[in-house]
C-alpha positions as CSV (number, residue, x, y, z in Angstrom):
1,M,150.6,115.1,223.0
2,K,151.9,117.5,225.6
3,R,154.7,115.1,226.5
4,R,155.7,114.8,222.8
5,L,155.8,118.6,222.5
6,R,158.0,118.8,225.7
7,V,160.4,116.2,224.2
8,R,160.5,117.9,220.8
9,A,161.1,121.3,222.5
10,A,163.9,119.9,224.5
11,E,165.5,118.4,221.4
12,H,165.5,121.8,219.7
13,G,166.6,123.7,222.8
14,R,163.3,125.7,223.1
15,S,160.5,126.2,225.5
16,M,157.3,124.4,224.9
17,E,155.6,127.7,223.9
18,E,158.3,128.5,221.4
19,E,158.2,125.0,220.0
20,A,154.4,125.3,219.5
21,R,154.9,128.7,217.8
22,E,157.5,127.2,215.5
23,I,155.1,124.3,214.6
24,L,152.3,126.8,213.8
25,R,154.7,129.0,211.8
26,R,155.7,126.1,209.6
27,A,152.1,124.8,209.3
28,I,150.4,128.0,208.3
29,G,153.2,130.4,207.5
30,G,154.4,128.3,204.5
31,V,154.6,129.4,200.9
32,I,151.3,130.6,199.6
33,A,150.3,129.0,196.3
34,P,150.4,131.6,193.4
35,K,147.2,132.5,191.7
36,N,148.8,132.6,188.3
37,L,150.3,129.2,187.2
38,G,152.2,130.8,184.3
39,Q,153.9,133.3,186.6
40,A,154.7,130.5,189.1
41,I,156.4,128.4,186.4
42,H,158.3,131.4,185.1
43,A,159.6,132.3,188.6
44,R,160.7,128.7,189.2
45,F,162.8,128.5,186.1
46,A,163.9,132.2,185.8
47,A,167.3,131.4,187.3
48,I,168.1,128.9,184.5
49,G,167.8,131.6,181.9
50,C,166.3,131.6,178.4
51,V,166.0,128.3,176.7
52,E,165.3,128.3,173.0
53,L,163.5,125.2,171.8
54,E,163.3,124.3,168.2
55,L,159.7,124.1,167.1
56,P,158.7,121.5,164.6
57,A,157.5,122.7,161.2
58,R,153.8,123.0,160.9
59,G,152.0,121.4,158.0
60,P,148.7,122.4,156.4
61,M,145.6,121.8,158.4
62,R,143.9,118.5,157.8
63,E,140.6,118.3,156.0
64,P,137.5,118.5,158.3
65,P,135.3,115.3,158.4
66,L,132.7,115.0,155.8
67,L,129.1,115.1,157.0
68,A,126.2,113.4,155.4
69,R,122.5,112.8,156.2
70,R,121.2,109.6,157.7
71,G,120.4,107.0,155.1
72,D,123.3,107.9,152.9
73,S,124.9,104.5,152.2
74,S,128.4,105.9,152.4
75,S,128.0,107.1,156.0
76,F,127.9,105.7,159.5
77,T,126.0,107.0,162.5
78,N,127.6,108.9,165.3
79,G,125.0,108.9,168.0
80,P,121.5,110.3,168.1
81,C,122.3,113.4,166.0
82,N,120.9,114.0,162.5
83,L,124.3,114.4,160.9
84,V,126.8,111.5,160.6
85,F,130.4,111.2,159.5
86,A,130.9,110.0,156.0
87,A,133.3,107.1,155.9
88,S,136.1,107.2,153.3
89,T,139.1,105.1,152.5
90,V,142.6,106.3,151.8
91,D,141.9,106.4,148.0
92,G,138.8,108.5,148.6
93,D,136.2,105.8,147.7
94,A,133.5,105.3,150.3
95,P,133.2,101.7,151.6
96,A,130.0,99.8,151.4
97,E,127.5,100.4,154.3
98,D,128.0,96.9,155.8
99,E,131.8,97.5,155.8
100,V,131.4,100.7,157.8
101,R,129.0,99.3,160.4
102,N,131.2,96.2,161.2
């Protein structure tokens, strides 16, 4: 390793001690990772300037899933909980229990 350091120092025109210092500076003196990701992203792209993006139109929120108790023929189980999701088709009619389980 000492021989490689001597060769590397000679290639860069430095003493072995100065080459070792430079290696250490590069290894531990590098850029410190920012603690705030948002600020880091902002700093990286600040030179580009402001970019206005067109946001898509938002529609109304979708309906939450219907919940039913176990044993209801229009529902299917969702794990070991007491509540299950009620199955429904596009037209709103609940399918038969055997259709839901298959």
